[in-house]
N, C-alpha and C positions, 0 to 999 in steps of 0.2 A: 596444504592451505586450510586455514581455519574458516569454518562456516558459522556465522553468528546465529544465535537463537532467533533473532529478529528475522533473518532471511529464511530460516527453516519455517517459522510461523507463517510468513507471507507466502512461501511456497505451497504449504498445505491449504491455506485459505484460497489462494488463486486456483489451485487444483480443484477444490470443491466448487468454487464459483464457475470454472470452465465446464465442469461436469454437469452442473445445473443448467448452464446455457445449452449444452448438448441435448439434455433431456427435453428442455423446452422446444428446441429446434425440431426434435423428433416428433413431438406432439403436434407442433404447427404443421410440419410436412405431412403427417398422417391426416390431419384435419383438412388441409387444403386439397389433398388428392381425393379423399373418399367422401368428403362432405361438400366442399365449395365447388370443386371442378369435376365431381364424379360423372356428371352428364356429358362432359367433353370426352371422356375416355370410356373404356369398357366398364359398365356398371358392375358393382361388386356387392354380394350379399354379406352384410356385416354380422355374421353369426358368432357364437361363442368361440368356436374353433379357430375362426379367422383372426379374432382379436388376440387369442392366446398365442397364435403363430407370431404375430408382430411383437407382442410383449416378450416372448422368448428370445427374440433377436437382440434385446437390450443386454442380455448376459454376455453376448459376443461383442456387442457394439462398444461398451465402455472399456473393456481391456484393450481393444484395438485402438481406441481413441487415446488412452493413456500412453500406450507404446508409441503411437505416432507423434504426439506432442513432445514426448521426451527425446525421441530420436532426432526430431527436428530442432532440438535445443531451444524450444519455445520458452523454457523457464530459466535459461541461462541468464538472460537479461529480462527482468520483470517488466520494465517499462520502456516505451519507445515513443517517438513523436507520432501523432495521429496517422500521418500518411504511411510511415514505416510500419506501424501497428496493423494498418489495413492490409498492406502488401504481405506481411508475414502471416496474417490470418487467412488470406486467400490461398497462400501456398500450403499451409498446414491442413486446411479444410479440404483442399483438392486432393492432397495425398491420402488423407484419411478416407474420403468417400471412395476413391479408386481402390484403396486397399481393402475396404469392406466389401466392395463389389467382387473383387478377385477372391476373397475368402469365401463368400457365399457360393461362388461358382465352384470352388474346390470341394466344398462340403455338400454341393448339389441341393442348395436351398433356393427356391424361387420366390422373389418378391417383386412388387410393382416397380418398374424402372423409373416411372414418373416420380415416385416417392423420393428417390435419390436426387433427382433434379431439384425438387423442392427443398430437400434436406440441405443440399449444397448452398442454396441461396439463403435459407433461414439461419443456418449455422454461421455463415459469414456475418450476417447482420447481427444476430444475437451475441456472438462472441466479441465482435468489435465494440458494440455498445457496452457489453458487460465489462470489458477490459478498461474502457474509458471511465466507467463509473467506479470500478475497483481502484483505479489510479487516484481518482478524486478522494475516495474514502480513505485510502491508505495515507495519502498526503495529509489529510486533516487529522487522522488519528495519531500519526507519528509526530506531527507538529504539536498536538495537544499534550501528548505524553512526553514530549521532549526527547524522543528516541532517534532522531535523525543523525546520520554520520556527518561529523564536522570535517570538511575538506578545505585545505588551503592551497590555492593555485598561485604560483609565484612566476612572474614574468611580465614583460612590457605589454604584450598583446593578449593578456588573459581574458579581457572582457568580451572578446569575440566568441568565447566558449560558453557564454551565459545561456544561450538558447539550448545548448546540448543538455545542460543540467536542469533546465526548467521542466523537462519531461520526467525527471526522476525524483519523486517525493522522498526517497530514502535519504537524500543528501541535502545538507545545508552548506553552501559553498561561500568561503571568504576569499577575497582577492587581494593580492599584494602586487599592484601594477607597476613594478620596477624590475629591472634586470638584477638578479641576485649577485651580490659581490661579497667577498670575504669580510669586508668591513661591516656588513649588515647582518651577519650571521647571529650574533648574540641578541640583537633586537628582534630578529625573526623567531629565534628559539623561545624567547620570553612570551611573544605573542602566541606561539603554538601552544605552550603550556597553559597560558591564561584562558585561551578559547577552547581548550580540551580537544585539540585537533587530532583526528584519528588517521588522517591520510594527507600526505604532502605530494603535490604534483608540481614539478619544476618545468616551466615552459621555456624560459630564457635565463641564462646565467653567464657570468664572466669569471668563472672559477676554474682552477686547475683540476685535473682528475683526482689528485690526492685530497684536495679540499672538498670536493663533492663526496668522495668516499668517506671522509671524516664526518661530514654532515649526515650521511646515510647511517654510519655507525651510531651516532647520537640518537637518530630517529628509531633505529632498531632497539637500542637499549631502553628507550621510553615506550616501546610497544606501538610505534607509529609506522604505518605503511609508507614507503618512500618510492615515488615513481618519477621518471623523467620522460618528457615528451620527445620522441625521436625527431631528428631533423627531416626536412623535406626529402632529401636524398633517400633516407631510410624508409619513408612511408609512401612515397609517390612514384616508385619505379617498378610497380608490379609486385608479385609475390616474392618473398625472401625465404630461402631455406638454408639450413646449415649443412655445408658439405665438408666432410672430414676425410675425403678420399686421399688427400695428400699428407695425412697424418696430423694436420692442424685444422682447427675449426675455421672455416671461411664462410662468409655470406655470399650466396649465389643468387643473383637476380633472375627471376623467371617471368616471362611475359604472361600477363593475365589473359591468356587466349580463351576463345570461346569453345568449350568442349564439355562433354559429359551430359548429365540429365538436364541441366539448365539450358544448354545449347539446343537440345531437342525441344524443350518447352518453348524456347524463343522461336524456332522454326515453325512449330505447330501453331503458335499464337499468330505468327505472320500470315500463314495460309488461311487459318480459320477466320480471323478478323477481316482480312482482305476480301474473302469471298462473301462474308456476311454483309459488309458495307456495300459492296458492288450490287448484290442482289437487293438489299433493302432500299438503296437509293436509285435503282435503275430507272424508275419512272421520272424522277427529278432530273437525273443526268440526261435522259433523252430530251426533255424540255429545254434544259440548259444548252445542249448541243444545237438545237434548232435556233434558239435565241442568238447564240454566238455566230452561227452561219448567216442569219438574216441581218445582224447588226453591221457587219463589215465583211468584205471579201477575204478569202483565205481559208486555210484548213481549220477544222474544229480542234484537232489535236496538234499541238506544237511539239516537234521533236528536236532534240539537241544532243550532240555527243558530249558526254561528261566523263570525268575520271571517277572510277569506282574502286572496288576491292583490289589491293595490291597494285594500284595504278592502272588497272585495265580500263579500257574505254568501253562504254555501252551507250545504247540509244535510250534517252531519257524522255519521258512523256509528261505533258501538262496540257490543261485546257488553254487554248490560245487566249491571252488577255491583252495582246497588243495588236497593232496594225500588221498586215501581212508582211511588209518589208522592214520590220523593226530591226532585224540584224544589220541591214544595210545602213540604217540610220544611227547605229551605235556610236560611231566615231563623232557624230554631231553632238551627242549629249554627254559624252564622257567627261567633258570639262565641268559638267554640273554635278559630278559625283559628290554625294553627301558624306562619304567616308573620309575621315581626316587623314588616315594613313594612305588611302588610295589603292589598297590592295583588293578589297572587295568593291564591287560596283553596285551602288544603290542610290537612286534618285527619287526623292519624295514626291515631286511633281513631274513625273516622266511624261512628256507630251505624246509618247508612242502608245500609252495605255488607253484602251477604249473605255466607254462608260460601263459596259458589262464587266470588262476586265478589272476596273477599279473595285467593283463590288466583290467579285470572286477572289481577288487577291487579298482584300482586307480580311475576309473570313477563311482564307486558305482553301477555298473550294477548287481553285485551279490545280491544286496538288493531287486531287483524287485519282486521276489516271495513273499516278505512280504506283497505285495498288497493283497494276498489271506488271510493273517492274518488280514488285515484291513477289508476285506469283511466278515470274520468269526466273527468279533467283538473283537478279542484278542488285536488288536493294532489300532492306529490312524495314519494318515499321519504325524502328528506333536505331539511330546511329549518327555518325558525323555526316553533315550535309555534303552530297556529291557536288563537286565544283565544275564550273565551265573550264575548258582546257586552258584558256589564257589566264583565268584567275588561279588555277592550280599551279601554273608556272610561276606566277608572282608570289604565291604563298610559299612555294618551295625555295625561292630565292630569299625571301624574308625570314622564314622560320624553317630552315632545312630539316633539323632533327625532328621537330614537332610535326612537320608536314608528312614525314614518312610514317610516324607512329599512328596518325589518324587513319592511315590506309590499311591498318591491320584487321579491320572488321568491315562488314558490309555497310555501305552508306545507308542513311535512313531518311524517311519522309519527315520525321521529327527528331529532335535531339535536345541536348541540354541547353544550347544557346537559343534555340527556338522558344523555349519556355522560360528563359531568363532575361528577356528584353529584346530579342530579335535584332532589328536594325538599329536599336539604341545602343548596342554594345560596340566597343572598339574592335578592330580587326584582331588584335592580339588576344583579347578576352575570348573571342569566338574560338580561336585555335586552342587556347588553354582549356576551354570547356570540352572541346572535342577530345583532347588528349586525356583529360580527367575521366571522361566516359570510358575510353579504351582501357585505361589503367585500373578502373574500379568497376568494370562491367559486372553485372549480375542480372538475373531474371527479375529480381525485385526492383532494381534500378529502372529497368525497362518499364515495369508497371507504373512506377511513380511518374515517369516522364509522360507516359500515355495519359494518365489521369490529369496531369497538369496541362497537357495539350488540349484536352476538352475545354478547360477553363480559358486557356489562351485563345482558342478559336472563337469561343462565345463572347469573350470580352477582350478583343484584340488591342494590343499596345505595342507600338513599334513596327507594325506591318504596313508595308506599302510596296 
């Protein structure tokens, strides 16, 4: 595969830029620990030998940093959307800081542990900001020098990919918003040569295999990269590997199951964040419990049996937001269901909800007790929403294959459809988003959903 001089130049510039961000983060971490917050920790005499000790650490710091960012494939794709960039920055910085701590332990060097905490925060902030500024500068410079890659996307629905290309200043994208037919080939070829297209991406076409291969041969002869977007079956059914065990190459579909290092990080994040929130909010939760108890009779915590991982049932916790006998009144309000399909049950003005309940439901405060479900192992912070048993039965009847797939992971307190419109979504869209999560799960996706959840909770839309 050919690597252009432009990409090599950007690689080295970004490498230098990232290294400068690292050095600035180190200086900031050192300054915060030994100057700003020195009185909070064990006071340290900043003599010459002490400063030399920390300066010497840089000769180990930079090589470990360069190895980490390259192993993590941080330079495989130079540019990403801001949220994706932040997620991968958190991941690579976390691995780097842990790796450096392990290295210092092995070589028996002792440094202030607080410095590493400050370094983690500072490096995430500096690197994220530096990457955004670098992307802006690169986009401006490449546009000014007319050095961007000209790409032609062909297909009926190509415009929906505009957002993807906005984050990459390397490319200038042209769109041919029609299904490619053999009768259009000559017209398209002339347009490609006129615009000096370097890469063709075919999204939709109505051509035979031989006709597409002939188009590819023409593109290759003219030094143009030729790519075809896979169908949904090829890209949305988990991981695909080539299996040649039978003597012929076959595509084998493998479930994108939760395992390995990212699975461990997910579990660690679940426990750490759950404990942190429960301890941090404990005074507020105590006051809320008293208010709920005094407003109306009934238990403070509402429990319900729901469907969880692999269809297993578990006891689900929420702060009670309705009157004590709300379940008995369910049949009376089912006819007011706002869901068009009638599979999920949601009533915008449910008469069973208390005044306090309306407030805690709007800001999802009633969901906080589910952190105990997370600690018990019944749920995760992020995942498909656990369904009430009668809802789960209706979902299985309406979306049999999809309903089974969404049970392959632990259910979550928040998920894709909770940050994508909540009750404003159709029943089918909710299930599709749950299935998408299962098929495309990653630790980075969990982080993106958690960050979006904070915004959704603070500025609720579609919650009732």
